[in-house]
C-alpha positions as CSV (number, residue, x, y, z in Angstrom):
1,M,-7.9,2.5,19.9
2,R,-7.8,-0.6,17.7
3,A,-8.9,-3.3,19.9
4,D,-10.1,-3.7,23.1
5,A,-8.4,-3.6,26.1
6,S,-8.3,-4.5,29.6
7,V,-7.7,-1.5,32.2
8,T,-4.6,-3.2,33.7
9,D,-2.9,-2.9,30.5
10,L,-4.2,0.6,29.8
11,A,-2.4,1.3,33.5
12,E,0.4,-0.1,32.3
13,R,0.8,1.3,29.0
14,F,0.4,4.9,30.4
15,H,2.5,4.0,33.7
16,M,-0.5,4.9,36.1
17,T,-1.5,3.2,39.3
18,L,-4.8,1.2,38.4
19,T,-6.5,3.2,40.7
20,G,-5.7,6.6,38.6
21,M,-6.4,4.3,35.3
22,K,-9.9,3.5,36.9
23,K,-10.7,7.1,37.7
24,H,-9.8,8.3,34.3
25,I,-11.9,5.4,32.3
26,G,-14.7,6.3,35.0
27,I,-14.9,9.5,33.3
28,L,-14.5,8.6,30.2
29,E,-17.1,5.9,30.3
30,R,-19.6,9.1,31.8
31,A,-18.7,10.8,28.7
32,E,-19.4,7.8,27.0
33,L,-16.1,8.0,25.1
34,V,-15.6,4.3,26.2
35,T,-17.4,1.1,27.6
36,T,-16.3,-1.5,30.0
37,E,-17.1,-5.0,30.2
38,K,-16.1,-6.9,33.5
39,V,-15.9,-10.8,32.5
40,G,-14.6,-12.7,35.8
41,R,-11.7,-10.8,37.1
42,V,-10.8,-8.7,34.0
43,R,-12.8,-5.5,33.1
44,T,-12.6,-4.5,29.6
45,C,-12.8,-1.3,27.8
46,R,-14.0,-0.5,23.9
47,L,-14.1,3.0,22.5
48,G,-18.0,4.1,23.2
49,S,-20.6,5.0,20.7
50,R,-20.0,8.8,21.0
51,R,-16.8,10.2,19.1
52,L,-15.0,13.6,19.4
53,E,-16.4,15.1,16.2
54,E,-18.4,18.0,18.1
55,E,-15.4,18.7,19.9
56,S,-12.5,18.4,17.0
57,A,-14.7,20.6,15.3
58,W,-14.7,22.9,18.5
59,I,-11.0,23.0,18.9
60,E,-10.6,23.3,15.0
61,N,-12.5,26.9,15.1
62,Y,-10.2,27.9,17.9
63,R,-6.9,26.5,16.3
64,Q,-7.5,28.6,13.1
65,M,-8.5,31.5,14.8
66,W,-5.4,31.7,17.3
67,A,-3.1,30.7,13.9
68,A,-4.6,34.1,12.1
69,R,-3.7,36.0,15.3
70,F,0.2,34.4,15.9
71,D,0.3,35.0,11.9
72,A,-0.5,38.7,12.2
73,L,1.6,38.8,15.5
74,D,4.8,37.6,13.4
75,T,4.4,40.4,11.3
76,V,4.2,42.8,13.5
77,I,7.4,41.4,14.8
78,E,8.9,41.4,11.7
79,E,7.7,45.1,10.8
80,L,9.3,46.1,14.5
81,K,12.5,44.4,13.4
82,R,13.0,46.2,10.4
83,K,12.2,49.0,12.1
84,E,14.2,49.0,14.2
85,Q,17.4,48.1,12.0
86,R,16.5,51.3,10.3
87,D,16.2,53.7,13.0
88,G,19.6,51.9,14.5
89,R,21.2,52.7,10.9
90,K,20.5,55.9,10.8
91,K,21.6,56.9,14.2
92,R,25.5,54.8,13.5
93,E,25.3,57.5,10.3
């Protein structure tokens, strides 16, 4: 993200084949998340004009919803544990 990078450099960095990286970059390019430029034999990638603001907002909305649901689930589990401990003590007495 800090600088332009060649497809070869990216493939090495992410331990991917050159063919696999080209496929990934093609998808990112169609989504306008990256742009590429070929100079001689080297294809260089840079961030595209489109950013992930919409996607980030969508993800954050669902993250908050699931966090609230998991918090509620934690509360239910803690209540069940307390009840189980109370009921367990009553049976022993």
